[in-house]
C-alpha positions in Angstrom: 52.7 -1.3 87.5 53.4 -4.7 85.4 51.1 -4.0 83.0 52.3 -0.6 81.7 55.8 -2.6 81.0 53.8 -5.1 78.5 54.9 -4.4 74.6 51.5 -4.5 73.3 50.1 -1.5 75.9 53.0 0.2 74.2 51.8 -0.9 70.5 48.3 0.0 71.7 49.1 3.5 72.5 51.4 4.2 70.3 48.6 4.2 67.6 46.4 6.1 69.8 49.0 8.9 69.6 49.6 8.8 66.4 45.6 9.3 65.8 45.5 11.9 68.7 48.5 13.7 66.7 47.1 13.0 62.9 43.2 14.4 64.6 45.1 17.4 66.2 46.4 18.7 62.5 43.3 18.0 60.9 40.8 19.5 63.3 42.8 23.2 62.3 42.3 23.3 58.4 39.0 23.5 56.6 37.3 20.6 54.6 38.0 23.5 51.6 41.2 23.2 49.8 41.1 26.8 49.1 40.4 28.2 52.5 43.7 28.4 55.6 41.8 29.0 58.6 44.1 30.3 61.4 42.0 28.9 64.9 42.5 30.5 68.2 44.5 27.1 69.2 47.3 27.7 66.1 47.9 31.6 67.3 48.2 30.3 71.3 50.8 28.0 69.7 52.7 30.2 67.5 52.8 32.7 70.8 53.7 29.8 72.9 56.3 29.0 70.3 58.1 32.8 69.8 57.6 33.2 74.0 59.6 30.0 74.1 62.5 30.9 71.8 62.6 35.0 73.0 61.6 34.9 76.5 58.7 37.2 76.1 55.2 37.3 74.1 55.8 38.7 70.7 54.6 42.1 70.1 51.3 43.2 67.7 53.8 43.8 64.8 55.8 40.3 65.4 52.5 38.5 65.9 51.4 40.2 62.5 54.5 38.7 61.4 54.5 35.2 62.4 51.0 34.9 61.4 51.6 36.0 57.9 55.0 33.2 57.8 52.2 30.4 59.2 49.9 31.1 56.0 52.9 31.1 53.8 53.9 28.1 55.2 50.2 26.5 55.4 49.9 27.6 51.7 53.2 26.1 50.9 52.8 22.8 52.4 49.5 22.4 50.4 51.2 23.1 46.8 53.8 20.9 47.8 51.8 17.8 48.7 49.4 18.5 45.5 52.6 18.6 43.5 53.8 15.4 45.0 57.0 17.1 45.9 57.4 14.8 49.2 57.5 11.3 47.3 60.5 10.4 46.8 62.1 13.2 49.0 65.1 11.4 51.0 65.2 14.5 53.5 61.6 14.2 53.7 60.8 10.3 54.2 63.5 10.6 56.9 61.9 13.3 58.9 58.7 11.8 58.8 60.3 8.2 59.9 62.0 10.3 62.8 58.9 12.0 63.8 56.8 8.6 63.7 59.5 6.7 66.0 59.5 9.9 68.4 55.9 9.0 69.2 57.4 5.2 69.7 60.0 6.2 71.8 58.0 8.3 74.2 55.9 6.0 75.2 58.8 3.5 76.0 60.5 5.7 78.2 57.5 7.2 80.3 58.2 4.3 82.9 60.8 4.4 85.5 62.8 1.6 86.0 62.9 0.3 89.7 66.6 -0.4 91.4 65.1 -4.4 90.8 64.4 -4.1 87.3 68.3 -1.7 86.9 69.7 -4.5 88.6 68.3 -7.3 86.9 69.3 -5.7 83.6 73.1 -5.1 85.2 72.7 -8.7 86.1 72.3 -9.9 81.6 74.2 -7.5 80.6 77.1 -7.0 82.9 79.7 -7.6 80.4 78.8 -3.7 79.1 79.8 -2.5 82.4 82.9 -4.4 83.6 85.5 -2.1 84.3 89.0 -2.0 82.4 92.1 -2.7 83.9 93.9 -0.3 85.7 98.0 0.3 85.5 100.8 2.0 87.3 103.9 1.8 86.3 107.3 3.8 85.3 109.7 3.1 82.1 112.5 4.0 80.7 113.2 4.6 77.1 115.6 3.3 74.3 115.7 5.0 71.1 117.0 1.7 69.2 118.2 4.2 66.0 120.7 6.0 69.0 121.8 1.9 69.2 121.5 0.4 66.5 125.2 -0.3 66.8 125.0 -1.6 70.4 121.2 -2.3 71.2 121.0 -5.8 72.8 124.4 -4.9 74.6 123.0 -1.9 75.8 119.5 -3.3 76.8 121.4 -5.6 78.9 123.6 -3.0 80.7 120.4 -1.1 81.3 118.3 -3.6 82.5 120.9 -4.5 85.0 121.3 -1.0 86.3 117.8 -0.6 86.9 117.4 -4.0 88.4 119.4 -3.4 90.8 118.3 -0.1 92.1 114.9 -1.5 91.8 112.0 1.0 92.2 114.0 3.6 93.3 115.8 4.6 90.0 116.0 8.1 89.2 114.7 7.8 85.6 116.3 11.3 84.6 119.1 9.9 84.5 118.6 6.8 82.5 118.0 5.8 78.8 116.9 8.3 76.0 114.6 11.6 76.4 111.3 10.6 75.4 107.9 12.8 74.5 105.5 10.6 77.1 105.9 10.7 80.9 108.6 8.6 83.1 105.6 7.7 85.6 102.0 6.8 85.1 98.8 6.2 87.7 96.0 4.2 87.9 95.9 5.0 83.3 93.5 2.7 81.3 93.8 -0.4 79.3 92.6 1.9 76.6 94.9 4.9 77.6 97.8 2.5 77.1 97.0 1.9 74.2 96.5 5.2 73.0 99.5 6.3 74.4 102.2 3.2 73.6 100.0 0.8 71.2 98.5 -2.4 71.7 102.0 -4.8 72.0 102.8 -2.7 75.0 99.9 -3.1 76.0 99.2 -6.7 76.0 102.9 -6.7 77.7 101.6 -5.0 80.7 98.6 -7.4 81.1 101.3 -10.1 82.0 104.3 -8.4 83.8 104.8 -9.6 86.9 104.7 -6.9 89.6 107.5 -4.5 91.6 110.2 -6.3 89.2 112.0 -4.0 86.2 110.8 -6.4 82.8 112.1 -5.4 79.4 112.6 -5.0 77.1 109.4 -4.2 76.0 107.9 -3.4 72.6 106.1 0.2 71.7 105.2 2.1 68.6 108.3 4.5 69.3 111.1 2.0 70.4 112.0 -0.2 73.5 110.9 0.1 77.2 111.9 -1.3 80.3 108.9 -0.9 83.0 108.1 -1.5 86.7 104.9 -2.8 87.2 104.0 -1.2 90.3 100.2 -1.6 90.5 97.6 -3.1 88.0 93.8 -3.5 88.9 92.0 -6.6 87.5 88.8 -5.8 85.4 85.7 -6.4 87.1 82.4 -5.2 88.1 81.7 -2.2 89.7 79.4 -1.9 92.3 75.5 -1.2 91.7 75.5 2.4 93.6 79.0 3.2 91.5 77.0 2.5 87.8 73.5 3.5 88.5 72.9 6.0 86.3 75.0 4.4 83.3 72.8 1.4 83.8 69.5 3.4 83.7 70.3 5.2 80.7 71.5 2.0 78.7 67.9 0.1 80.3 66.2 3.5 78.6 68.7 2.8 75.5 67.6 -0.9 75.3 63.9 0.0 76.1 64.0 2.2 73.3 65.3 0.0 70.4 62.9 -2.9 71.4 60.0 -0.6 71.4 61.1 0.3 68.0 61.8 -3.3 66.6 58.8 -4.0 68.0 56.5 -1.4 66.4 58.2 -2.4 62.6 57.2 -5.7 63.6 53.2 -4.8 64.1 53.9 -2.2 61.2 55.0 -4.7 58.5 52.4 -6.8 58.9 49.6 -4.7 57.1 52.4 -4.8 54.2 53.3 -6.9 51.9 57.0 -6.9 50.7 58.8 -7.7 47.5 62.1 -6.9 46.6 62.6 -7.0 43.1 66.0 -8.6 41.8 68.7 -6.1 40.4 68.8 -5.9 36.5 71.6 -7.1 35.0 74.1 -5.1 33.9 74.6 -4.9 29.7 77.7 -4.6 28.5 77.7 -2.9 25.7 79.9 -4.6 22.6 82.9 -3.3 21.2 83.0 -4.0 17.5 
């Protein structure tokens, strides 16, 4: 199992796969440039593709149509290649690159990781899997425009009233109308930022628990907040995030395999980058 994870083996397998694909494609073609041969293997692929798409085999007429399209596609492909239409075509270049990288990607994901592999990956990349802090709180809103002349006094009055009532305050009879809810349970830091803004979220991270506090500023105005619970960020149990760790493990394997593939591929080339031409400034006479 250990040797199956060796990058050198992956590179060798990738090279073998490329030659195999090339051989598969070229063996269905004739050496005569003016001859197109539709082999039994090609017919089988056409029938299989049609059946997968339509969930039934093609009729004789449909098969003739599929073969006719294949012949036209083959002829057009040969003419386009002969005319060099594949050169300097961004879409074609990207598609060919994608197909080549797909071979590397396929080889990199054939080995299923063990739990030991995933636990080690989790240990090294623990920061990627940290849970966000969660908040449960109630809030009362004051509209600064409604209280422009007496905002400070109204804030002090409201805070004193809320502190006397503690967590039993009837929020419907206090504060100003607000488009968001008055109470939130286990809302994440990202959700708080999206709803109230960064300044409000930062305040929640430092407010004491089980006390009315304020004023706390948001993108809407002024709030008074009763924070009942704050769950600090942490690393969930492995069993809870195993699937997520597995996805990240495969993504990292794919990325590393593609990087190693290009490192090996580019050793066959000498790369020269010409400096950009100096812009010629036209003289205005």
